[in-house]
PDB file of N, CA, C and O in Angstrom, chain B, residues numbered from 101:
ATOM      1  N   MET B 101       2.946   5.784  -6.981  1.00  0.00           N
ATOM      2  CA  MET B 101       2.114   5.710  -5.863  1.00  0.00           C
ATOM      3  C   MET B 101       1.965   4.544  -5.247  1.00  0.00           C
ATOM      4  O   MET B 101       1.622   3.611  -5.972  1.00  0.00           O
ATOM      5  N   ARG B 102       2.140   4.305  -4.009  1.00  0.00           N
ATOM      6  CA  ARG B 102       1.553   3.230  -3.239  1.00  0.00           C
ATOM      7  C   ARG B 102      -0.076   2.392  -2.877  1.00  0.00           C
ATOM      8  O   ARG B 102      -0.802   2.970  -2.068  1.00  0.00           O
ATOM      9  N   ALA B 103      -0.443   1.411  -3.333  1.00  0.00           N
ATOM     10  CA  ALA B 103      -1.204   0.702  -3.339  1.00  0.00           C
ATOM     11  C   ALA B 103      -2.053  -0.199  -2.741  1.00  0.00           C
ATOM     12  O   ALA B 103      -2.589  -0.862  -3.629  1.00  0.00           O
ATOM     13  N   LYS B 104      -2.580  -0.669  -1.193  1.00  0.00           N
ATOM     14  CA  LYS B 104      -2.689  -1.878  -0.903  1.00  0.00           C
ATOM     15  C   LYS B 104      -3.891  -2.356  -1.266  1.00  0.00           C
ATOM     16  O   LYS B 104      -4.995  -1.860  -1.490  1.00  0.00           O
ATOM     17  N   TYR B 105      -3.310  -3.693  -1.274  1.00  0.00           N
ATOM     18  CA  TYR B 105      -4.825  -4.603  -1.435  1.00  0.00           C
ATOM     19  C   TYR B 105      -4.447  -6.062  -0.723  1.00  0.00           C
ATOM     20  O   TYR B 105      -3.365  -6.638  -0.611  1.00  0.00           O
ATOM     21  N   TYR B 106      -5.625  -6.375  -0.341  1.00  0.00           N
ATOM     22  CA  TYR B 106      -5.710  -7.796   0.158  1.00  0.00           C
ATOM     23  C   TYR B 106      -6.037  -8.839  -0.729  1.00  0.00           C
ATOM     24  O   TYR B 106      -6.765  -8.779  -1.719  1.00  0.00           O
ATOM     25  N   THR B 107      -5.451  -9.761  -0.292  1.00  0.00           N
ATOM     26  CA  THR B 107      -5.055 -10.652  -1.204  1.00  0.00           C
ATOM     27  C   THR B 107      -5.056 -12.686  -0.132  1.00  0.00           C
ATOM     28  O   THR B 107      -4.617 -12.912   0.995  1.00  0.00           O
ATOM     29  N   ARG B 108      -5.508 -13.369  -0.808  1.00  0.00           N
ATOM     30  CA  ARG B 108      -5.464 -14.701  -0.601  1.00  0.00           C
ATOM     31  C   ARG B 108      -4.648 -15.577  -1.623  1.00  0.00           C
ATOM     32  O   ARG B 108      -4.958 -15.516  -2.812  1.00  0.00           O
ATOM     33  N   PHE B 109      -3.640 -16.370  -1.216  1.00  0.00           N
ATOM     34  CA  PHE B 109      -3.249 -17.228  -2.283  1.00  0.00           C
ATOM     35  C   PHE B 109      -2.368 -18.334  -1.582  1.00  0.00           C
ATOM     36  O   PHE B 109      -1.840 -18.284  -0.471  1.00  0.00           O
ATOM     37  N   LEU B 110      -2.343 -19.505  -2.665  1.00  0.00           N
ATOM     38  CA  LEU B 110      -1.662 -20.755  -2.440  1.00  0.00           C
ATOM     39  C   LEU B 110      -0.431 -20.855  -2.528  1.00  0.00           C
ATOM     40  O   LEU B 110      -0.102 -20.388  -3.619  1.00  0.00           O
ATOM     41  N   LEU B 111       0.445 -21.216  -1.963  1.00  0.00           N
ATOM     42  CA  LEU B 111       1.905 -21.600  -1.973  1.00  0.00           C
ATOM     43  C   LEU B 111       1.657 -23.193  -2.429  1.00  0.00           C
ATOM     44  O   LEU B 111       0.851 -23.875  -1.795  1.00  0.00           O
ATOM     45  N   ARG B 112       2.209 -23.607  -3.278  1.00  0.00           N
ATOM     46  CA  ARG B 112       2.558 -25.120  -3.418  1.00  0.00           C
ATOM     47  C   ARG B 112       3.742 -25.521  -3.502  1.00  0.00           C
ATOM     48  O   ARG B 112       4.499 -24.886  -4.236  1.00  0.00           O
ATOM     49  N   SER B 113       4.032 -26.198  -3.080  1.00  0.00           N
ATOM     50  CA  SER B 113       5.496 -27.326  -2.632  1.00  0.00           C
ATOM     51  C   SER B 113       5.866 -27.736  -4.283  1.00  0.00           C
ATOM     52  O   SER B 113       5.358 -27.127  -5.224  1.00  0.00           O
ATOM     53  N   SER B 114       6.665 -28.670  -4.422  1.00  0.00           N
ATOM     54  CA  SER B 114       7.041 -29.360  -5.472  1.00  0.00           C
ATOM     55  C   SER B 114       6.299 -30.337  -5.622  1.00  0.00           C
ATOM     56  O   SER B 114       5.954 -30.598  -6.775  1.00  0.00           O
ATOM     57  N   GLU B 115       5.788 -31.242  -4.436  1.00  0.00           N
ATOM     58  CA  GLU B 115       4.641 -31.625  -4.273  1.00  0.00           C
ATOM     59  C   GLU B 115       3.361 -31.806  -4.725  1.00  0.00           C
ATOM     60  O   GLU B 115       2.956 -32.755  -4.054  1.00  0.00           O
ATOM     61  N   GLN B 116       2.475 -31.460  -5.468  1.00  0.00           N
ATOM     62  CA  GLN B 116       1.330 -30.962  -6.003  1.00  0.00           C
ATOM     63  C   GLN B 116       0.264 -30.962  -4.957  1.00  0.00           C
ATOM     64  O   GLN B 116      -0.517 -30.012  -4.918  1.00  0.00           O
ATOM     65  N   SER B 117       0.143 -32.187  -3.901  1.00  0.00           N
ATOM     66  CA  SER B 117      -0.778 -32.647  -3.072  1.00  0.00           C
ATOM     67  C   SER B 117      -0.585 -31.738  -1.388  1.00  0.00           C
ATOM     68  O   SER B 117      -1.071 -32.040  -0.298  1.00  0.00           O
ATOM     69  N   CYS B 118       0.289 -30.601  -1.759  1.00  0.00           N
ATOM     70  CA  CYS B 118       0.794 -30.339  -0.441  1.00  0.00           C
ATOM     71  C   CYS B 118       0.832 -28.339  -0.803  1.00  0.00           C
ATOM     72  O   CYS B 118       1.544 -27.733  -1.603  1.00  0.00           O
ATOM     73  N   ALA B 119      -0.019 -27.906  -0.035  1.00  0.00           N
ATOM     74  CA  ALA B 119      -0.109 -25.983  -0.413  1.00  0.00           C
ATOM     75  C   ALA B 119      -0.601 -25.204   1.105  1.00  0.00           C
ATOM     76  O   ALA B 119      -1.653 -25.434   1.700  1.00  0.00           O
ATOM     77  N   ASP B 120       0.498 -24.216   1.532  1.00  0.00           N
ATOM     78  CA  ASP B 120      -0.343 -23.583   2.429  1.00  0.00           C
ATOM     79  C   ASP B 120      -0.879 -22.450   1.551  1.00  0.00           C
ATOM     80  O   ASP B 120      -0.477 -22.070   0.451  1.00  0.00           O
ATOM     81  N   GLU B 121      -2.095 -21.911   2.464  1.00  0.00           N
ATOM     82  CA  GLU B 121      -2.769 -20.796   2.226  1.00  0.00           C
ATOM     83  C   GLU B 121      -2.129 -19.691   3.184  1.00  0.00           C
ATOM     84  O   GLU B 121      -1.827 -19.859   4.366  1.00  0.00           O
ATOM     85  N   TYR B 122      -1.961 -18.339   2.309  1.00  0.00           N
ATOM     86  CA  TYR B 122      -1.770 -17.303   3.062  1.00  0.00           C
ATOM     87  C   TYR B 122      -2.717 -15.927   2.724  1.00  0.00           C
ATOM     88  O   TYR B 122      -2.724 -15.485   1.575  1.00  0.00           O
ATOM     89  N   SER B 123      -3.372 -15.396   3.606  1.00  0.00           N
ATOM     90  CA  SER B 123      -3.927 -14.061   3.326  1.00  0.00           C
ATOM     91  C   SER B 123      -3.406 -12.792   4.009  1.00  0.00           C
ATOM     92  O   SER B 123      -2.959 -13.071   5.122  1.00  0.00           O
ATOM     93  N   GLY B 124      -3.327 -11.632   3.741  1.00  0.00           N
ATOM     94  CA  GLY B 124      -2.960 -10.488   4.511  1.00  0.00           C
ATOM     95  C   GLY B 124      -3.170  -9.302   3.365  1.00  0.00           C
ATOM     96  O   GLY B 124      -3.926  -9.432   2.402  1.00  0.00           O
ATOM     97  N   VAL B 125      -2.407  -8.183   3.626  1.00  0.00           N
ATOM     98  CA  VAL B 125      -2.353  -6.888   2.998  1.00  0.00           C
ATOM     99  C   VAL B 125      -1.014  -6.917   2.146  1.00  0.00           C
ATOM    100  O   VAL B 125       0.048  -6.999   2.763  1.00  0.00           O
ATOM    101  N   VAL B 126      -1.009  -6.874   1.189  1.00  0.00           N
ATOM    102  CA  VAL B 126       0.474  -6.477   0.126  1.00  0.00           C
ATOM    103  C   VAL B 126       0.375  -4.988  -0.566  1.00  0.00           C
ATOM    104  O   VAL B 126      -0.493  -4.536  -1.313  1.00  0.00           O
ATOM    105  N   GLU B 127       1.496  -4.426  -0.084  1.00  0.00           N
ATOM    106  CA  GLU B 127       1.885  -2.958  -0.615  1.00  0.00           C
ATOM    107  C   GLU B 127       2.376  -2.950  -1.660  1.00  0.00           C
ATOM    108  O   GLU B 127       3.519  -3.404  -1.696  1.00  0.00           O
ATOM    109  N   LEU B 128       1.698  -2.387  -3.122  1.00  0.00           N
ATOM    110  CA  LEU B 128       2.665  -2.230  -4.072  1.00  0.00           C
ATOM    111  C   LEU B 128       3.121  -0.578  -4.522  1.00  0.00           C
ATOM    112  O   LEU B 128       2.490   0.352  -4.018  1.00  0.00           O
ATOM    113  N   ASN B 129       4.214  -0.311  -5.461  1.00  0.00           N
ATOM    114  CA  ASN B 129       4.401   0.816  -5.965  1.00  0.00           C
ATOM    115  C   ASN B 129       4.084   0.849  -7.382  1.00  0.00           C
ATOM    116  O   ASN B 129       4.879   0.371  -8.190  1.00  0.00           O
ATOM    117  N   HIS B 130       2.775   1.475  -7.823  1.00  0.00           N
ATOM    118  CA  HIS B 130       2.434   1.189  -9.015  1.00  0.00           C
ATOM    119  C   HIS B 130       1.125   2.212  -9.510  1.00  0.00           C
ATOM    120  O   HIS B 130       0.416   2.737  -8.653  1.00  0.00           O
ATOM    121  N   ASP B 131       0.921   2.401 -10.760  1.00  0.00           N
ATOM    122  CA  ASP B 131       0.144   3.429 -10.863  1.00  0.00           C
ATOM    123  C   ASP B 131      -1.147   2.699 -10.502  1.00  0.00           C
ATOM    124  O   ASP B 131      -1.568   1.629 -10.942  1.00  0.00           O
ATOM    125  N   CYS B 132      -1.870   3.825  -9.270  1.00  0.00           N
ATOM    126  CA  CYS B 132      -3.156   3.444  -9.227  1.00  0.00           C
ATOM    127  C   CYS B 132      -4.179   2.908 -10.318  1.00  0.00           C
ATOM    128  O   CYS B 132      -4.923   1.953 -10.095  1.00  0.00           O
ATOM    129  N   ASP B 133      -4.158   3.413 -11.185  1.00  0.00           N
ATOM    130  CA  ASP B 133      -4.913   3.299 -11.939  1.00  0.00           C
ATOM    131  C   ASP B 133      -4.844   1.723 -13.017  1.00  0.00           C
ATOM    132  O   ASP B 133      -5.750   1.200 -13.667  1.00  0.00           O
ATOM    133  N   GLN B 134      -3.810   1.427 -12.897  1.00  0.00           N
ATOM    134  CA  GLN B 134      -3.398   0.364 -13.575  1.00  0.00           C
ATOM    135  C   GLN B 134      -3.968  -1.070 -13.216  1.00  0.00           C
ATOM    136  O   GLN B 134      -3.798  -1.503 -12.077  1.00  0.00           O
ATOM    137  N   LEU B 135      -4.640  -1.810 -14.167  1.00  0.00           N
ATOM    138  CA  LEU B 135      -4.715  -3.059 -13.729  1.00  0.00           C
ATOM    139  C   LEU B 135      -4.142  -4.218 -13.859  1.00  0.00           C
ATOM    140  O   LEU B 135      -3.968  -4.678 -14.988  1.00  0.00           O
ATOM    141  N   LEU B 136      -3.814  -4.783 -12.924  1.00  0.00           N
ATOM    142  CA  LEU B 136      -2.728  -6.201 -12.464  1.00  0.00           C
ATOM    143  C   LEU B 136      -3.983  -7.807 -13.255  1.00  0.00           C
ATOM    144  O   LEU B 136      -5.171  -8.122 -13.194  1.00  0.00           O
ATOM    145  N   GLU B 137      -2.706  -8.335 -13.904  1.00  0.00           N
ATOM    146  CA  GLU B 137      -3.569  -9.696 -14.552  1.00  0.00           C
ATOM    147  C   GLU B 137      -3.357 -10.743 -13.796  1.00  0.00           C
ATOM    148  O   GLU B 137      -2.467 -11.350 -14.390  1.00  0.00           O
ATOM    149  N   ALA B 138      -3.656 -11.394 -12.746  1.00  0.00           N
ATOM    150  CA  ALA B 138      -3.584 -12.734 -11.998  1.00  0.00           C
ATOM    151  C   ALA B 138      -2.180 -13.276 -12.108  1.00  0.00           C
ATOM    152  O   ALA B 138      -1.549 -13.728 -11.153  1.00  0.00           O
ATOM    153  N   ALA B 139      -1.661 -13.181 -13.578  1.00  0.00           N
ATOM    154  CA  ALA B 139      -0.291 -13.991 -13.683  1.00  0.00           C
ATOM    155  C   ALA B 139       0.724 -13.180 -13.337  1.00  0.00           C
ATOM    156  O   ALA B 139       1.760 -13.730 -12.962  1.00  0.00           O
ATOM    157  N   THR B 140       0.666 -11.637 -13.381  1.00  0.00           N
ATOM    158  CA  THR B 140       1.495 -10.549 -12.936  1.00  0.00           C
ATOM    159  C   THR B 140       1.360 -10.868 -11.562  1.00  0.00           C
ATOM    160  O   THR B 140       2.352 -11.355 -11.020  1.00  0.00           O
ATOM    161  N   ILE B 141       0.248 -10.679 -10.830  1.00  0.00           N
ATOM    162  CA  ILE B 141      -0.032 -10.736  -9.452  1.00  0.00           C
ATOM    163  C   ILE B 141       0.768 -11.866  -8.796  1.00  0.00           C
ATOM    164  O   ILE B 141       1.435 -11.640  -7.787  1.00  0.00           O
ATOM    165  N   GLU B 142       0.703 -13.176  -9.401  1.00  0.00           N
ATOM    166  CA  GLU B 142       1.035 -14.497  -9.009  1.00  0.00           C
ATOM    167  C   GLU B 142       2.868 -14.525  -9.412  1.00  0.00           C
ATOM    168  O   GLU B 142       3.442 -15.535  -9.005  1.00  0.00           O
ATOM    169  N   ALA B 143       3.615 -13.641 -10.054  1.00  0.00           N
ATOM    170  CA  ALA B 143       4.659 -13.849 -10.388  1.00  0.00           C
ATOM    171  C   ALA B 143       5.372 -12.867  -9.262  1.00  0.00           C
ATOM    172  O   ALA B 143       6.264 -13.233  -8.496  1.00  0.00           O
ATOM    173  N   LEU B 144       4.788 -11.532  -9.326  1.00  0.00           N
ATOM    174  CA  LEU B 144       5.447 -10.616  -7.757  1.00  0.00           C
ATOM    175  C   LEU B 144       4.927 -11.708  -6.133  1.00  0.00           C
ATOM    176  O   LEU B 144       5.532 -11.618  -5.065  1.00  0.00           O
ATOM    177  N   LEU B 145       4.004 -12.422  -6.316  1.00  0.00           N
ATOM    178  CA  LEU B 145       3.921 -13.111  -5.093  1.00  0.00           C
ATOM    179  C   LEU B 145       5.301 -14.164  -5.191  1.00  0.00           C
ATOM    180  O   LEU B 145       6.242 -14.055  -4.404  1.00  0.00           O
ATOM    181  N   ALA B 146       5.262 -14.993  -6.075  1.00  0.00           N
ATOM    182  CA  ALA B 146       6.066 -15.969  -6.092  1.00  0.00           C
ATOM    183  C   ALA B 146       7.786 -15.143  -6.148  1.00  0.00           C
ATOM    184  O   ALA B 146       8.676 -15.678  -5.489  1.00  0.00           O
ATOM    185  N   GLN B 147       8.056 -14.069  -6.832  1.00  0.00           N
ATOM    186  CA  GLN B 147       9.375 -13.277  -6.436  1.00  0.00           C
ATOM    187  C   GLN B 147       9.893 -13.048  -4.913  1.00  0.00           C
ATOM    188  O   GLN B 147      10.865 -13.508  -4.312  1.00  0.00           O
ATOM    189  N   ASN B 148       8.667 -11.989  -4.455  1.00  0.00           N
ATOM    190  CA  ASN B 148       8.473 -12.442  -3.017  1.00  0.00           C
ATOM    191  C   ASN B 148       8.950 -13.538  -2.439  1.00  0.00           C
ATOM    192  O   ASN B 148      10.022 -13.190  -1.943  1.00  0.00           O
ATOM    193  N   PHE B 149       8.759 -14.731  -2.205  1.00  0.00           N
ATOM    194  CA  PHE B 149       8.845 -15.893  -1.482  1.00  0.00           C
ATOM    195  C   PHE B 149      10.031 -16.270  -2.513  1.00  0.00           C
ATOM    196  O   PHE B 149       9.992 -17.474  -2.260  1.00  0.00           O
ATOM    197  N   GLN B 150      10.767 -16.198  -3.208  1.00  0.00           N
ATOM    198  CA  GLN B 150      11.868 -16.570  -3.937  1.00  0.00           C
ATOM    199  C   GLN B 150      10.960 -18.397  -4.331  1.00  0.00           C
ATOM    200  O   GLN B 150      11.219 -19.541  -3.957  1.00  0.00           O
ATOM    201  N   MET B 151      10.089 -17.923  -5.058  1.00  0.00           N
ATOM    202  CA  MET B 151       9.558 -19.194  -5.842  1.00  0.00           C
ATOM    203  C   MET B 151       9.237 -19.083  -7.065  1.00  0.00           C
ATOM    204  O   MET B 151       9.113 -17.912  -7.424  1.00  0.00           O
ATOM    205  N   GLU B 152       8.987 -20.149  -8.139  1.00  0.00           N
ATOM    206  CA  GLU B 152       8.473 -19.889  -9.356  1.00  0.00           C
ATOM    207  C   GLU B 152       7.093 -19.551  -9.462  1.00  0.00           C
ATOM    208  O   GLU B 152       6.222 -20.092  -8.781  1.00  0.00           O
ATOM    209  N   ALA B 153       6.927 -18.841 -10.139  1.00  0.00           N
ATOM    210  CA  ALA B 153       5.446 -18.470 -10.372  1.00  0.00           C
ATOM    211  C   ALA B 153       4.007 -19.394 -10.919  1.00  0.00           C
ATOM    212  O   ALA B 153       2.875 -18.979 -11.167  1.00  0.00           O
ATOM    213  N   GLU B 154       4.509 -20.633 -10.975  1.00  0.00           N
ATOM    214  CA  GLU B 154       3.734 -22.051 -10.929  1.00  0.00           C
ATOM    215  C   GLU B 154       3.187 -22.766  -9.914  1.00  0.00           C
ATOM    216  O   GLU B 154       2.402 -23.712  -9.861  1.00  0.00           O
ATOM    217  N   HIS B 155       3.957 -21.904  -8.875  1.00  0.00           N
ATOM    218  CA  HIS B 155       3.665 -22.708  -7.412  1.00  0.00           C
ATOM    219  C   HIS B 155       3.109 -21.505  -6.257  1.00  0.00           C
ATOM    220  O   HIS B 155       3.116 -21.492  -5.026  1.00  0.00           O
ATOM    221  N   VAL B 156       2.636 -20.522  -7.293  1.00  0.00           N
ATOM    222  CA  VAL B 156       1.527 -19.296  -6.636  1.00  0.00           C
ATOM    223  C   VAL B 156       0.210 -19.683  -7.321  1.00  0.00           C
ATOM    224  O   VAL B 156       0.067 -19.883  -8.527  1.00  0.00           O
ATOM    225  N   GLU B 157      -0.724 -19.757  -6.374  1.00  0.00           N
ATOM    226  CA  GLU B 157      -2.104 -19.389  -7.129  1.00  0.00           C
ATOM    227  C   GLU B 157      -2.829 -18.445  -6.721  1.00  0.00           C
ATOM    228  O   GLU B 157      -3.389 -18.820  -5.691  1.00  0.00           O
ATOM    229  N   LEU B 158      -3.104 -17.448  -6.980  1.00  0.00           N
ATOM    230  CA  LEU B 158      -4.193 -16.200  -6.356  1.00  0.00           C
ATOM    231  C   LEU B 158      -5.661 -16.905  -6.208  1.00  0.00           C
ATOM    232  O   LEU B 158      -6.430 -17.169  -7.132  1.00  0.00           O
ATOM    233  N   LEU B 159      -5.841 -17.124  -4.925  1.00  0.00           N
ATOM    234  CA  LEU B 159      -7.346 -16.960  -4.709  1.00  0.00           C
ATOM    235  C   LEU B 159      -8.329 -15.618  -4.455  1.00  0.00           C
ATOM    236  O   LEU B 159      -9.524 -15.908  -4.496  1.00  0.00           O
ATOM    237  N   ASN B 160      -8.056 -14.308  -4.219  1.00  0.00           N
ATOM    238  CA  ASN B 160      -8.540 -13.475  -3.864  1.00  0.00           C
ATOM    239  C   ASN B 160      -7.367 -12.161  -3.993  1.00  0.00           C
ATOM    240  O   ASN B 160      -6.311 -12.171  -3.361  1.00  0.00           O
ATOM    241  N   TRP B 161      -7.725 -11.197  -4.810  1.00  0.00           N
ATOM    242  CA  TRP B 161      -7.216  -9.774  -4.486  1.00  0.00           C
ATOM    243  C   TRP B 161      -8.046  -8.526  -5.167  1.00  0.00           C
ATOM    244  O   TRP B 161      -8.464  -8.358  -6.313  1.00  0.00           O
ATOM    245  N   SER B 162      -8.110  -7.670  -3.899  1.00  0.00           N
ATOM    246  CA  SER B 162      -9.013  -6.587  -4.038  1.00  0.00           C
ATOM    247  C   SER B 162      -8.118  -5.283  -3.409  1.00  0.00           C
ATOM    248  O   SER B 162      -7.307  -5.140  -2.493  1.00  0.00           O
ATOM    249  N   ARG B 163      -8.490  -4.770  -4.023  1.00  0.00           N
ATOM    250  CA  ARG B 163      -7.591  -2.897  -3.693  1.00  0.00           C
ATOM    251  C   ARG B 163      -8.532  -2.481  -2.195  1.00  0.00           C
ATOM    252  O   ARG B 163      -9.717  -2.635  -1.901  1.00  0.00           O
ATOM    253  N   LEU B 164      -7.535  -1.985  -1.580  1.00  0.00           N
ATOM    254  CA  LEU B 164      -8.090  -1.296  -0.218  1.00  0.00           C
ATOM    255  C   LEU B 164      -8.448  -0.135  -0.549  1.00  0.00           C
ATOM    256  O   LEU B 164      -8.170   0.093  -1.726  1.00  0.00           O
ATOM    257  N   HIS B 165      -8.980   0.763   0.012  1.00  0.00           N
ATOM    258  CA  HIS B 165      -9.478   2.272  -0.190  1.00  0.00           C
ATOM    259  C   HIS B 165      -9.156   3.064   1.346  1.00  0.00           C
ATOM    260  O   HIS B 165      -9.437   4.252   1.499  1.00  0.00           O
TER     261      HIS B 165
END
């Protein structure tokens, strides 16, 4: 089942002093009762941007109803 989440996160370049902040709605296909860990969410976001997970920092993640 699809679930929608509001998210805010940072994408860091190889230079640690530079980061871009993004926010918006993310839609996932997964069990709605499943709780996702921050590291899992960061890995999913990184995969979407074709980056390594260590370059993503999750700031906010909440389910939309």
